[in-house]
Residue frames as a rotation matrix with the C-alpha (Angstrom) as fourth column:
MET 1
-0.235 -0.035 0.971 1.00
-0.951 -0.197 -0.238 -20.32
0.200 -0.980 0.014 41.62
THR 2
-0.979 -0.088 -0.183 0.64
-0.033 0.958 -0.285 -23.54
0.201 -0.273 -0.941 43.54
ALA 3
-0.224 0.964 -0.143 -2.94
0.125 0.174 0.977 -24.82
0.967 0.201 -0.160 43.60
GLY 4
0.578 0.626 -0.524 -4.64
0.556 0.167 0.814 -23.64
0.596 -0.762 -0.252 46.79
SER 5
-0.244 -0.742 -0.625 -1.70
0.970 -0.187 -0.158 -21.66
0.000 -0.644 0.765 48.17
GLY 6
0.793 0.594 0.133 -2.86
0.602 -0.798 -0.023 -18.25
0.093 0.099 -0.991 46.95
ARG 7
0.499 -0.670 -0.549 0.75
0.015 -0.626 0.779 -17.07
-0.866 -0.398 -0.303 47.07
PRO 8
0.754 -0.284 -0.592 2.87
-0.657 -0.302 -0.691 -15.88
0.018 0.910 -0.414 44.18
THR 9
0.835 -0.539 -0.108 5.59
0.496 0.824 -0.274 -18.26
0.237 0.175 0.956 42.93
LEU 10
0.578 -0.791 -0.203 9.09
-0.415 -0.499 0.761 -17.56
-0.703 -0.355 -0.616 44.20
LEU 11
0.898 -0.405 0.174 11.50
0.335 0.370 -0.867 -17.65
0.286 0.836 0.468 41.22
ALA 12
0.528 -0.817 -0.232 15.10
0.107 -0.206 0.973 -17.81
-0.842 -0.538 -0.021 42.43
VAL 13
0.971 -0.239 -0.006 17.40
-0.077 -0.289 -0.954 -16.19
0.226 0.927 -0.299 39.81
ALA 14
0.581 -0.810 0.077 20.97
0.187 0.225 0.956 -17.50
-0.792 -0.542 0.282 40.07
HIS 15
0.040 -0.687 -0.725 24.09
-0.762 -0.491 0.423 -16.63
-0.647 0.536 -0.543 38.08
GLY 16
0.947 0.204 -0.248 24.53
-0.317 0.717 -0.620 -20.14
0.051 0.666 0.744 36.75
THR 17
-0.045 -0.968 0.249 27.47
-0.865 0.163 0.474 -22.60
-0.499 -0.194 -0.844 36.73
ARG 18
0.367 0.040 -0.929 28.70
-0.641 0.734 -0.222 -25.59
0.673 0.678 0.295 34.84
VAL 19
-0.709 -0.697 0.110 30.25
-0.525 0.416 -0.743 -26.98
0.471 -0.584 -0.661 38.06
ALA 20
-0.184 0.683 -0.707 28.29
0.195 0.731 0.654 -29.94
0.963 -0.018 -0.268 39.36
ALA 21
-0.478 -0.049 -0.877 28.95
0.871 0.104 -0.481 -29.04
0.115 -0.993 -0.007 42.96
GLY 22
-0.986 0.122 -0.117 27.68
-0.107 -0.986 -0.130 -25.50
-0.131 -0.116 0.985 42.35
ALA 23
-0.420 0.857 -0.298 24.43
-0.483 0.067 0.873 -26.79
0.769 0.510 0.386 40.87
ALA 24
-0.120 0.353 -0.928 24.00
0.608 0.765 0.212 -29.22
0.785 -0.539 -0.307 43.75
THR 25
-0.852 -0.189 -0.488 24.57
0.508 -0.519 -0.687 -26.34
-0.124 -0.833 0.539 46.28
MET 26
-0.813 0.582 0.016 21.83
-0.545 -0.771 0.328 -24.37
0.203 0.258 0.944 44.60
GLU 27
-0.055 0.850 -0.524 19.33
-0.162 0.510 0.845 -27.21
0.985 0.131 0.109 44.86
ALA 28
-0.340 -0.055 -0.939 20.21
0.809 0.491 -0.322 -27.76
0.479 -0.869 -0.123 48.44
LEU 29
-0.984 -0.035 -0.175 19.63
0.111 -0.890 -0.442 -24.12
-0.140 -0.454 0.880 49.22
LEU 30
-0.543 0.835 -0.088 16.24
-0.699 -0.392 0.598 -24.16
0.465 0.386 0.797 47.55
THR 31
-0.194 0.419 -0.887 15.33
0.373 0.868 0.329 -27.34
0.907 -0.267 -0.324 49.38
ARG 32
-0.688 -0.147 -0.710 15.82
0.725 -0.164 -0.669 -25.39
-0.018 -0.975 0.220 52.57
VAL 33
-0.923 0.381 -0.052 13.81
-0.385 -0.909 0.163 -22.48
0.015 0.171 0.985 51.21
ARG 34
-0.247 0.864 -0.439 10.88
-0.328 0.352 0.877 -24.83
0.912 0.361 0.197 50.49
ALA 35
-0.304 0.091 -0.948 11.08
0.746 0.642 -0.178 -26.25
0.593 -0.761 -0.264 54.00
LEU 36
-0.882 -0.104 -0.460 10.66
0.394 -0.697 -0.599 -22.72
-0.258 -0.709 0.656 55.36
GLY 37
-0.558 0.728 -0.398 7.59
-0.763 -0.639 -0.099 -22.02
-0.326 0.248 0.912 53.21
PRO 38
-0.732 0.329 0.597 5.42
0.320 0.939 -0.125 -25.19
-0.601 0.099 -0.793 53.15
GLY 39
0.268 0.868 0.419 3.07
0.746 0.088 -0.660 -25.06
-0.609 0.489 -0.624 50.12
LEU 40
0.472 -0.149 -0.869 5.02
-0.377 -0.925 -0.046 -22.22
-0.797 0.349 -0.493 48.57
ARG 41
0.870 -0.147 0.471 6.00
0.469 0.543 -0.697 -22.92
-0.153 0.827 0.541 44.93
VAL 42
0.373 -0.846 -0.380 9.72
-0.358 -0.509 0.783 -22.37
-0.856 -0.156 -0.493 44.52
GLU 43
0.889 -0.153 0.432 11.26
0.453 0.441 -0.775 -22.46
-0.073 0.884 0.461 41.05
ARG 44
0.201 -0.888 -0.413 14.72
0.099 -0.401 0.911 -21.66
-0.975 -0.224 0.008 39.89
CYS 45
0.895 -0.048 0.444 16.43
0.444 -0.021 -0.896 -20.30
0.052 0.999 0.003 36.72
PHE 46
0.163 -0.965 -0.206 19.77
0.717 -0.027 0.697 -18.95
-0.678 -0.262 0.687 35.64
LEU 47
0.656 0.034 -0.754 21.22
-0.242 -0.937 -0.253 -15.90
-0.715 0.348 -0.606 34.08
ASP 48
0.295 -0.630 -0.719 23.96
-0.931 -0.020 -0.364 -17.75
0.215 0.777 -0.592 32.26
LEU 49
-0.575 -0.817 -0.042 25.69
-0.803 0.573 -0.165 -21.12
0.158 -0.061 -0.985 31.77
ALA 50
-0.945 0.284 0.161 22.77
0.200 0.893 -0.403 -23.34
-0.259 -0.348 -0.901 32.84
ARG 51
-0.551 0.834 -0.031 19.06
-0.309 -0.169 0.936 -24.01
0.776 0.525 0.351 32.11
PRO 52
0.370 0.607 0.703 16.37
0.922 -0.332 -0.199 -23.07
0.113 0.722 -0.682 32.35
ALA 53
-0.762 -0.499 0.413 17.33
0.525 -0.849 -0.059 -19.50
0.380 0.172 0.909 31.33
LEU 54
-0.785 0.452 -0.424 15.41
0.087 -0.596 -0.798 -16.68
-0.614 -0.664 0.428 32.86
PRO 55
-0.561 0.617 -0.552 13.28
-0.826 -0.465 0.319 -16.04
-0.060 0.635 0.770 29.76
GLU 56
-0.536 0.343 -0.771 12.41
-0.138 0.866 0.481 -19.75
0.833 0.364 -0.417 29.50
ALA 57
-0.823 0.203 -0.530 11.37
0.567 0.352 -0.745 -19.84
0.035 -0.914 -0.405 33.18
LEU 58
-0.736 0.533 -0.417 9.16
-0.288 -0.804 -0.520 -16.76
-0.613 -0.263 0.745 32.80
ALA 59
-0.554 0.526 -0.645 7.48
-0.767 -0.021 0.641 -18.16
0.324 0.850 0.415 29.77
ARG 60
-0.585 0.314 -0.748 6.40
0.275 0.944 0.180 -21.30
0.763 -0.100 -0.639 31.64
LEU 61
-0.847 0.224 -0.482 4.97
0.481 -0.064 -0.874 -19.45
-0.226 -0.973 -0.054 34.59
ARG 62
-0.217 0.838 0.500 1.48
0.437 -0.375 0.818 -18.01
0.873 0.396 -0.285 34.92
GLY 63
0.703 0.603 -0.378 -0.18
0.615 -0.247 0.749 -15.64
0.358 -0.759 -0.544 37.36
GLU 64
0.859 -0.324 0.397 1.92
-0.455 -0.839 0.299 -13.88
0.236 -0.437 -0.868 39.98
VAL 65
0.550 -0.757 -0.353 5.64
0.713 0.646 -0.274 -14.31
0.435 -0.101 0.895 40.58
VAL 66
0.877 -0.480 0.007 8.33
-0.383 -0.691 0.613 -12.80
-0.289 -0.540 -0.790 42.85
LEU 67
0.618 -0.777 -0.119 11.79
0.290 0.366 -0.884 -12.94
0.731 0.512 0.452 41.35
VAL 68
0.914 -0.405 0.029 14.39
-0.131 -0.225 0.965 -13.29
-0.385 -0.886 -0.259 44.09
PRO 69
0.620 -0.735 -0.275 17.86
-0.356 0.049 -0.933 -12.70
0.700 0.676 -0.231 42.68
LEU 70
0.892 -0.412 -0.186 20.51
0.407 0.557 0.724 -14.89
-0.195 -0.721 0.665 44.27
LEU 71
0.214 -0.745 0.632 22.96
0.438 -0.505 -0.744 -12.11
0.873 0.435 0.218 43.90
LEU 72
0.057 -0.297 -0.953 25.04
0.998 0.044 0.046 -10.78
0.028 -0.954 0.299 46.74
GLY 73
-0.410 -0.139 -0.901 24.77
0.343 -0.939 -0.011 -7.11
-0.845 -0.313 0.433 45.63
THR 74
0.674 0.672 -0.307 23.33
0.042 -0.449 -0.892 -4.67
-0.738 0.588 -0.331 43.12
GLY 75
-0.488 -0.872 -0.026 24.78
-0.003 -0.028 1.000 -4.76
-0.873 0.488 0.011 39.68
TYR 76
-0.756 0.144 -0.639 24.03
-0.650 -0.286 0.704 -4.91
-0.081 0.947 0.310 35.95
HIS 77
-0.864 0.418 -0.281 22.05
0.305 0.878 0.368 -8.18
0.400 0.232 -0.887 36.27
HIS 78
-0.440 0.717 -0.541 19.69
0.815 0.065 -0.576 -6.70
-0.378 -0.694 -0.613 38.78
ARG 79
-0.348 0.207 -0.915 19.40
-0.019 -0.977 -0.214 -3.29
-0.937 -0.057 0.343 37.14
VAL 80
-0.373 0.053 -0.926 19.21
-0.868 -0.372 0.328 -4.28
-0.327 0.927 0.185 33.53
ASP 81
-0.875 -0.095 -0.475 19.05
-0.352 0.799 0.488 -7.93
0.333 0.594 -0.732 32.62
ILE 82
-0.779 0.617 -0.110 16.26
0.589 0.661 -0.465 -9.10
-0.214 -0.427 -0.879 34.92
PRO 83
-0.257 0.705 -0.661 14.07
-0.085 -0.698 -0.711 -6.08
-0.963 -0.127 0.239 34.28
ALA 84
-0.460 -0.028 -0.888 14.48
-0.861 -0.233 0.453 -6.53
-0.219 0.972 0.083 30.53
ALA 85
-0.955 0.148 -0.258 13.47
0.085 0.968 0.237 -10.17
0.285 0.205 -0.936 30.80
LEU 86
-0.521 0.804 -0.286 10.35
0.505 0.020 -0.863 -9.11
-0.688 -0.594 -0.417 32.87
ALA 87
-0.311 0.429 -0.848 9.42
-0.575 -0.796 -0.191 -6.46
-0.757 0.428 0.494 30.23
ALA 88
-0.640 -0.009 -0.768 9.33
-0.712 0.381 0.589 -9.34
0.287 0.924 -0.251 27.68
ALA 89
-0.820 0.380 -0.428 6.94
0.456 0.885 -0.089 -11.38
0.345 -0.269 -0.899 29.88
PRO 90
-0.758 0.518 0.397 3.78
-0.580 -0.813 -0.047 -9.17
0.299 -0.265 0.917 30.15
HIS 91
0.099 0.839 -0.535 1.55
-0.155 0.544 0.825 -12.16
0.983 0.001 0.184 30.83
LEU 92
-0.158 -0.166 -0.973 2.94
0.856 0.468 -0.218 -12.23
0.492 -0.868 0.069 34.44
ARG 93
0.782 0.222 0.582 2.24
-0.151 -0.838 0.524 -10.02
0.604 -0.498 -0.622 37.39
ALA 94
0.297 -0.833 -0.466 5.76
0.717 0.517 -0.467 -9.82
0.630 -0.196 0.751 38.67
ARG 95
0.952 -0.232 0.202 7.68
-0.307 -0.743 0.594 -8.28
0.012 -0.627 -0.779 41.50
LEU 96
0.332 -0.927 -0.174 11.44
0.199 0.249 -0.948 -8.01
0.922 0.280 0.268 41.67
ALA 97
0.911 -0.059 -0.409 13.08
0.411 0.030 0.911 -8.51
-0.041 -0.998 0.051 45.11
ARG 98
0.682 -0.730 0.044 16.19
-0.731 -0.677 0.083 -6.85
-0.031 -0.089 -0.996 46.34
PRO 99
0.099 -0.710 -0.697 19.54
-0.251 0.660 -0.708 -8.68
0.963 0.245 -0.113 45.94
LEU 100
0.535 0.088 -0.840 20.50
0.609 0.650 0.455 -10.80
0.586 -0.755 0.294 49.02
GLY 101
-0.021 -0.702 -0.712 23.27
0.986 -0.134 0.103 -8.54
-0.168 -0.699 0.695 50.22
PRO 102
-0.748 -0.663 0.012 24.25
-0.185 0.191 -0.964 -6.65
0.637 -0.724 -0.266 52.20
HIS 103
0.410 0.898 0.158 22.40
-0.426 0.036 0.904 -8.08
0.806 -0.438 0.398 55.24
PRO 104
-0.090 -0.474 0.876 23.19
-0.996 0.068 -0.065 -9.09
-0.029 -0.878 -0.478 58.86
LEU 105
0.760 0.382 0.526 21.98
-0.402 0.912 -0.082 -12.63
-0.511 -0.149 0.846 58.12
LEU 106
0.795 -0.586 -0.157 24.80
0.074 0.351 -0.934 -12.88
0.602 0.730 0.322 55.59
ALA 107
0.014 -0.805 0.593 27.30
-0.813 -0.354 -0.462 -11.64
0.582 -0.475 -0.660 58.31
ALA 108
0.291 0.158 0.944 26.08
-0.818 0.553 0.159 -14.52
-0.497 -0.818 0.290 60.55
ALA 109
0.981 0.061 0.184 26.54
0.041 0.861 -0.506 -17.08
-0.189 0.504 0.843 57.74
LEU 110
0.471 -0.881 0.038 30.04
-0.264 -0.182 -0.947 -15.70
0.842 0.436 -0.318 56.91
ALA 111
0.014 -0.454 0.891 31.00
-0.989 -0.139 -0.055 -15.91
0.149 -0.880 -0.451 60.60
ASP 112
0.660 0.313 0.683 29.86
-0.451 0.892 0.027 -19.57
-0.601 -0.326 0.730 60.72
ARG 113
0.931 -0.365 -0.012 31.91
0.184 0.497 -0.848 -20.49
0.315 0.787 0.530 57.59
LEU 114
0.248 -0.899 0.360 34.94
-0.569 -0.436 -0.697 -18.76
0.784 -0.032 -0.620 59.04
HIS 115
0.164 -0.173 0.971 34.72
-0.959 0.201 0.198 -20.53
-0.229 -0.964 -0.133 62.30
ALA 116
0.901 0.230 0.367 34.25
-0.113 0.943 -0.312 -23.91
-0.418 0.239 0.876 60.50
ALA 117
0.762 -0.647 0.030 37.46
0.131 0.109 -0.985 -23.16
0.634 0.755 0.168 58.63
GLY 118
0.250 -0.687 -0.683 39.34
0.912 0.403 -0.072 -22.53
0.325 -0.605 0.727 61.77
TRP 119
-0.096 -0.247 0.964 39.21
0.078 -0.968 -0.240 -18.74
0.992 0.052 0.112 62.21
ARG 120
0.152 0.109 -0.982 39.85
0.982 0.099 0.163 -17.58
0.115 -0.989 -0.092 65.71
ALA 121
0.561 0.257 0.787 39.01
0.386 -0.922 0.026 -13.89
0.733 0.289 -0.616 66.13
ARG 122
0.983 -0.176 -0.054 40.96
-0.033 -0.455 0.890 -13.47
-0.181 -0.873 -0.453 69.44
VAL 123
0.259 -0.956 0.136 44.40
0.955 0.274 0.111 -14.07
-0.143 0.101 0.984 67.82
PRO 124
0.261 -0.151 -0.953 46.20
0.188 -0.961 0.203 -10.72
-0.947 -0.233 -0.223 68.16
ARG 125
-0.402 -0.405 -0.822 46.61
-0.537 -0.623 0.569 -8.68
-0.742 0.669 0.033 65.01
SER 126
-0.450 0.359 0.818 43.99
0.634 0.773 0.010 -10.60
-0.629 0.523 -0.575 63.05
ALA 127
-0.397 0.420 -0.816 42.36
-0.594 -0.795 -0.120 -9.30
-0.699 0.438 0.565 59.88
LEU 128
-0.065 0.542 0.838 40.05
0.460 0.761 -0.457 -10.53
-0.886 0.355 -0.299 57.28
VAL 129
-0.833 -0.036 -0.552 39.46
-0.434 -0.576 0.692 -10.02
-0.343 0.817 0.464 53.54
LEU 130
0.052 0.948 0.313 35.98
-0.085 0.317 -0.945 -10.30
-0.995 0.023 0.097 52.23
ALA 131
-0.854 -0.518 -0.046 36.38
-0.120 0.112 0.986 -11.87
-0.505 0.848 -0.158 48.78
ALA 132
0.224 0.971 -0.086 33.45
-0.218 -0.036 -0.975 -11.11
-0.950 0.237 0.203 46.44
ALA 133
0.289 -0.076 0.954 33.05
0.812 0.548 -0.202 -12.07
-0.508 0.833 0.220 42.87
GLY 134
-0.550 -0.553 -0.625 33.35
0.290 -0.829 0.478 -8.42
-0.783 0.082 0.617 41.91
SER 135
0.413 0.660 0.628 31.77
0.890 -0.145 -0.433 -6.12
-0.194 0.738 -0.647 39.30
THR 136
-0.667 -0.578 0.471 32.53
0.683 -0.727 0.075 -2.94
0.299 0.371 0.879 37.43
ASP 137
0.235 0.844 0.482 29.25
0.368 -0.536 0.760 -1.41
0.900 -0.001 -0.437 38.79
PRO 138
-0.624 -0.531 0.573 30.06
-0.291 -0.523 -0.801 1.05
0.726 -0.666 0.172 41.57
ALA 139
0.243 0.795 0.557 26.85
-0.887 -0.050 0.458 0.03
0.392 -0.605 0.693 43.42
ALA 140
0.770 -0.008 -0.638 28.12
0.125 0.982 0.138 -3.54
0.625 -0.187 0.758 43.69
GLY 141
-0.280 -0.960 -0.027 31.35
0.397 -0.091 -0.913 -2.25
0.874 -0.266 0.406 45.13
ALA 142
-0.474 0.160 0.866 29.46
-0.702 -0.662 -0.262 -0.20
0.532 -0.732 0.426 47.75
ASP 143
0.693 0.720 0.036 27.36
-0.608 0.556 0.567 -3.20
0.388 -0.415 0.823 48.71
THR 144
0.459 -0.591 -0.663 30.54
0.438 0.800 -0.409 -5.29
0.773 -0.103 0.626 49.22
ALA 145
-0.637 -0.661 0.397 32.03
0.004 -0.518 -0.856 -2.57
0.771 -0.543 0.332 51.36
ALA 146
-0.044 0.724 0.689 28.83
-0.877 -0.358 0.321 -2.39
0.478 -0.590 0.650 53.37
MET 147
0.831 0.336 -0.444 28.91
-0.179 0.916 0.359 -6.15
0.527 -0.218 0.821 53.87
ALA 148
-0.111 -0.942 -0.316 32.53
0.437 0.239 -0.867 -5.93
0.892 -0.234 0.386 55.05
ALA 149
-0.638 -0.058 0.768 31.42
-0.530 -0.691 -0.492 -3.43
0.559 -0.721 0.410 57.72
LEU 150
0.470 0.853 0.226 28.51
-0.793 0.295 0.533 -5.70
0.388 -0.430 0.815 58.82
LEU 151
0.612 -0.289 -0.736 30.84
0.279 0.950 -0.141 -8.63
0.740 -0.119 0.662 59.14
ARG 152
-0.522 -0.829 0.202 33.28
0.129 -0.311 -0.942 -6.64
0.843 -0.466 0.269 61.22
GLU 153
-0.305 0.480 0.823 30.53
-0.850 -0.527 -0.008 -5.55
0.430 -0.701 0.569 63.55
HIS 154
0.684 0.698 -0.212 29.35
-0.563 0.690 0.454 -9.22
0.463 -0.192 0.865 63.90
LEU 155
0.355 -0.603 -0.715 32.68
0.322 0.796 -0.512 -10.68
0.878 -0.048 0.477 64.77
PRO 156
0.866 -0.053 -0.496 34.11
0.490 -0.096 0.866 -10.63
-0.093 -0.994 -0.057 68.30
GLY 157
0.010 -0.919 -0.393 36.87
0.602 -0.308 0.737 -7.95
-0.799 -0.244 0.550 68.66
SER 158
0.876 0.420 -0.235 35.71
0.070 -0.594 -0.802 -6.24
-0.476 0.686 -0.550 65.44
PRO 159
-0.108 -0.951 0.289 38.82
0.517 0.195 0.834 -7.18
-0.849 0.239 0.471 63.37
PRO 160
-0.296 0.007 -0.955 39.55
-0.634 -0.749 0.191 -5.23
-0.714 0.662 0.226 60.25
VAL 161
0.073 0.386 0.920 37.66
0.528 0.767 -0.364 -6.54
-0.846 0.513 -0.148 57.19
VAL 162
-0.487 -0.365 -0.794 38.82
-0.393 -0.720 0.572 -5.38
-0.780 0.590 0.207 53.83
PRO 163
0.616 0.746 0.252 36.53
-0.110 0.399 -0.910 -5.83
-0.780 0.533 0.328 50.80
ALA 164
-0.594 -0.765 -0.248 38.20
-0.445 0.056 0.894 -7.34
-0.670 0.641 -0.374 47.66
ASN 165
0.571 0.756 -0.320 37.03
-0.639 0.165 -0.751 -8.45
-0.515 0.634 0.577 44.22
LEU 166
0.048 -0.523 0.851 38.04
0.279 0.825 0.492 -11.53
-0.959 0.214 0.186 42.31
CYS 167
-0.351 -0.153 0.924 37.23
0.934 -0.121 0.335 -9.60
0.061 0.981 0.186 39.13
GLY 168
0.545 0.646 0.534 36.35
0.669 -0.719 0.187 -6.06
0.505 0.255 -0.825 38.24
ALA 169
0.261 -0.473 0.842 37.36
-0.275 -0.872 -0.405 -2.92
0.925 -0.126 -0.357 40.17
GLY 170
0.735 -0.027 0.678 39.21
-0.672 -0.169 0.721 -2.74
0.095 -0.985 -0.142 43.50
PRO 171
-0.378 -0.902 0.206 42.02
-0.923 0.384 -0.013 -4.84
-0.067 -0.196 -0.978 45.11
THR 172
0.168 0.279 -0.946 42.03
-0.384 0.902 0.198 -8.52
0.908 0.330 0.258 44.53
PRO 173
0.984 0.164 0.075 42.04
-0.127 0.337 0.933 -10.81
0.128 -0.927 0.352 47.57
THR 174
0.464 -0.878 -0.120 45.67
0.840 0.479 -0.257 -11.60
0.283 0.018 0.959 46.84
GLU 175
-0.299 -0.560 0.773 46.57
0.266 -0.827 -0.496 -7.86
0.917 0.058 0.396 46.90
ALA 176
0.478 0.514 0.713 44.38
-0.522 -0.486 0.701 -7.25
0.706 -0.707 0.036 50.03
VAL 177
0.941 -0.166 -0.294 46.03
0.312 0.762 0.568 -10.15
0.130 -0.626 0.769 51.85
ALA 178
0.078 -0.992 0.096 49.54
0.896 0.027 -0.444 -8.93
0.438 0.121 0.891 51.03
ALA 179
-0.057 0.047 0.997 48.60
-0.061 -0.997 0.043 -5.35
0.997 -0.058 0.060 52.12
LEU 180
0.807 0.507 0.303 47.32
-0.353 0.004 0.936 -6.53
0.473 -0.862 0.182 55.48
ARG 181
0.724 -0.621 -0.302 50.44
0.687 0.690 0.228 -8.61
0.067 -0.373 0.926 56.06
ALA 182
-0.207 -0.820 0.534 52.68
0.652 -0.522 -0.550 -5.68
0.730 0.234 0.642 55.14
ALA 183
0.081 0.272 0.959 50.75
-0.438 -0.855 0.279 -3.60
0.895 -0.442 0.050 57.78
GLY 184
-0.697 -0.593 0.403 51.69
-0.597 0.169 -0.784 -6.05
0.397 -0.787 -0.472 60.45
HIS 185
0.364 0.851 0.378 48.65
-0.929 0.362 0.079 -8.35
-0.070 -0.380 0.922 60.77
ARG 186
-0.564 -0.667 0.487 49.71
-0.697 0.700 0.153 -11.81
-0.443 -0.253 -0.860 61.89
GLN 187
-0.604 0.497 0.623 46.56
0.457 0.856 -0.241 -13.80
-0.653 0.139 -0.744 60.94
VAL 188
-0.463 0.503 -0.730 44.88
-0.756 -0.654 0.028 -12.85
-0.464 0.565 0.682 57.65
ALA 189
-0.613 0.407 0.678 42.07
0.399 0.899 -0.179 -14.94
-0.682 0.160 -0.713 56.49
VAL 190
-0.894 0.374 -0.246 39.73
-0.401 -0.426 0.811 -14.76
0.198 0.824 0.531 53.52
ALA 191
-0.385 0.887 0.256 35.98
-0.029 0.265 -0.964 -14.88
-0.922 -0.378 -0.077 53.95
GLY 192
-0.944 0.003 0.330 34.58
0.319 0.259 0.912 -16.30
-0.083 0.966 -0.246 50.74
TYR 193
-0.374 0.821 -0.432 31.63
-0.271 -0.542 -0.796 -14.00
-0.887 -0.180 0.425 49.90
LEU 194
-0.728 0.061 -0.683 30.32
-0.649 0.257 0.716 -16.40
0.219 0.964 -0.148 47.32
LEU 195
0.249 0.936 0.250 27.27
-0.965 0.263 -0.022 -18.54
-0.087 -0.235 0.968 47.02
SER 196
0.926 0.231 0.298 28.69
-0.207 0.972 -0.110 -21.82
-0.315 0.040 0.948 45.70
PRO 197
0.052 -0.931 0.360 31.86
0.203 0.363 0.909 -23.81
-0.978 0.026 0.208 44.80
GLY 198
0.855 0.131 0.503 33.44
0.504 0.027 -0.864 -23.03
-0.126 0.991 -0.043 41.43
PHE 199
0.260 -0.766 0.588 36.00
0.715 -0.256 -0.650 -20.89
0.649 0.590 0.481 39.61
PHE 200
0.231 -0.172 0.958 35.83
-0.326 -0.941 -0.090 -17.92
0.917 -0.291 -0.274 41.95
ALA 201
0.935 0.065 0.349 35.95
-0.352 0.289 0.890 -20.02
-0.043 -0.955 0.293 45.08
ARG 202
0.651 -0.755 0.085 39.09
0.759 0.647 -0.069 -21.70
-0.003 0.110 0.994 43.77
ARG 203
0.105 -0.613 0.783 40.65
0.423 -0.685 -0.593 -18.29
0.900 0.394 0.187 43.08
ALA 204
0.606 0.163 0.779 39.75
-0.561 -0.606 0.564 -17.03
0.564 -0.778 -0.276 46.54
ALA 205
0.971 -0.218 0.096 41.46
0.083 0.689 0.720 -20.06
-0.223 -0.692 0.687 48.10
ALA 206
0.392 -0.870 0.299 44.66
0.906 0.310 -0.288 -19.27
0.158 0.384 0.910 46.19
SER 207
0.747 0.075 0.660 45.11
0.127 -0.991 -0.031 -15.75
0.652 0.107 -0.750 47.66
GLY 208
-0.260 -0.964 -0.045 47.82
0.131 0.011 -0.991 -16.59
0.957 -0.264 0.123 50.10
ALA 209
0.213 0.391 0.895 45.70
-0.790 -0.470 0.394 -16.24
0.575 -0.791 0.209 53.23
CYS 210
-0.756 -0.465 0.461 46.17
-0.651 0.604 -0.459 -18.50
-0.065 -0.647 -0.759 56.29
LEU 211
-0.677 0.603 0.422 42.65
0.490 0.797 -0.352 -19.89
-0.548 -0.031 -0.836 55.56
THR 212
-0.821 0.536 -0.197 39.73
-0.503 -0.516 0.693 -19.40
0.270 0.668 0.693 53.25
SER 213
-0.493 0.742 0.455 36.18
-0.310 0.339 -0.888 -20.04
-0.813 -0.579 0.063 54.34
ALA 214
-0.704 0.323 0.633 33.83
0.647 0.659 0.383 -22.11
-0.294 0.679 -0.673 52.22
PRO 215
-0.772 0.506 0.385 31.11
-0.057 -0.658 0.751 -20.41
0.633 0.557 0.537 50.09
LEU 216
-0.579 0.601 0.550 27.83
-0.804 -0.312 -0.506 -19.62
-0.133 -0.736 0.664 51.83
GLY 217
-0.960 0.091 -0.265 26.16
-0.019 0.921 0.388 -22.52
0.280 0.377 -0.883 50.09
SER 218
-0.125 0.969 -0.214 22.95
0.242 0.239 0.940 -23.82
0.962 0.066 -0.265 51.68
HIS 219
-0.947 -0.244 -0.207 23.45
0.258 -0.199 -0.945 -22.12
0.190 -0.949 0.251 55.05
ASP 220
-0.228 0.928 -0.294 20.18
0.973 0.209 -0.095 -21.75
-0.027 -0.308 -0.951 56.98
ALA 221
-0.108 0.155 -0.982 20.62
0.341 -0.922 -0.183 -18.02
-0.934 -0.354 0.047 57.35
LEU 222
-0.920 -0.199 -0.338 20.88
-0.254 -0.353 0.901 -17.75
-0.298 0.914 0.274 53.51
ALA 223
-0.681 0.729 0.070 17.69
0.629 0.534 0.566 -19.69
0.375 0.429 -0.822 53.07
ARG 224
0.013 0.686 -0.727 15.92
0.887 -0.343 -0.308 -17.44
-0.461 -0.641 -0.613 55.61
LEU 225
-0.514 -0.259 -0.818 17.22
-0.030 -0.947 0.319 -14.41
-0.857 0.188 0.479 53.77
VAL 226
-0.971 0.226 0.072 15.74
0.106 0.139 0.985 -15.67
0.213 0.964 -0.159 50.42
VAL 227
-0.157 0.970 -0.188 12.32
0.948 0.202 0.248 -16.02
0.278 -0.139 -0.950 52.10
LEU 228
-0.057 0.142 -0.988 12.70
0.599 -0.787 -0.148 -12.55
-0.799 -0.601 -0.040 53.74
ARG 229
-0.834 -0.235 -0.499 13.42
-0.196 -0.720 0.666 -10.89
-0.515 0.653 0.554 50.39
TYR 230
-0.746 0.659 0.099 10.36
0.443 0.379 0.813 -12.66
0.498 0.650 -0.574 48.95
GLN 231
0.026 0.779 -0.627 8.18
0.994 -0.088 -0.068 -11.37
-0.108 -0.621 -0.776 51.81
GLU 232
-0.408 -0.176 -0.896 9.55
0.261 -0.963 0.070 -7.81
-0.875 -0.205 0.439 51.42
ALA 233
-0.996 -0.058 -0.070 8.78
-0.051 -0.284 0.958 -7.84
-0.075 0.957 0.280 47.69
LEU 234
-0.465 0.885 -0.027 5.22
0.841 0.450 0.301 -8.86
0.279 0.117 -0.953 48.38
LEU 235
0.056 0.438 -0.897 4.72
0.729 -0.632 -0.263 -5.41
-0.682 -0.639 -0.354 49.99
SER 236
-0.657 -0.341 -0.672 5.70
-0.172 -0.800 0.574 -3.63
-0.734 0.493 0.467 46.86
PRO 237
0.435 0.836 -0.335 3.39
-0.571 -0.031 -0.820 -3.09
-0.696 0.548 0.464 43.79
ALA 238
0.332 -0.184 0.925 3.63
0.594 0.802 -0.054 -5.51
-0.733 0.568 0.375 40.87
LEU 239
-0.668 -0.603 -0.437 5.66
-0.003 -0.585 0.811 -4.27
-0.744 0.543 0.389 37.91
């Protein structure tokens, strides 16, 4: 814990990337998180591809910690990988927060990214594809579908929003775009339901849509959601 703060450390747990822009995006997001919680110690670690790895970060910490997964839905990492790492770190009093999504704050961030990319919801016969990284875990698919419903509710005119996955089960964004066009939708855009630039963002942009929004990145709504998940976890008992 930070000296004098009396609050558990917030450990942000990200997927990890070798892409420099993705790493920079993560640092920018956590800078915003720190600004929202003056005096709160905010650390970060990665599940893959980058360091420090989750076990390394846990080994360095002492006292109380809240792990906030920078994941957009439930899946194997949240259900298995992170709890296993925590079980191997009995020196900590730890709490595990919920994944970031689905949540209305993400709908607001997605809408902002769409508008910045040129999306105009009032165009007749408009539709959207929500492009997630994807997973073989059915819970992750359900979370993406729930997020698609939240985005539709948030947008003026409530255009159709079809969930799609860049890997794993379900239609790909390319397939979803083609299906919507075949159904008569004139403007079909892709909302990038991703945290940072990289491989998946490039694949989403190549789906054949009229436009693809940027990843959520360091959007202020995302930073507020990280803090919210931390605060929620504080109300639960330590593991």
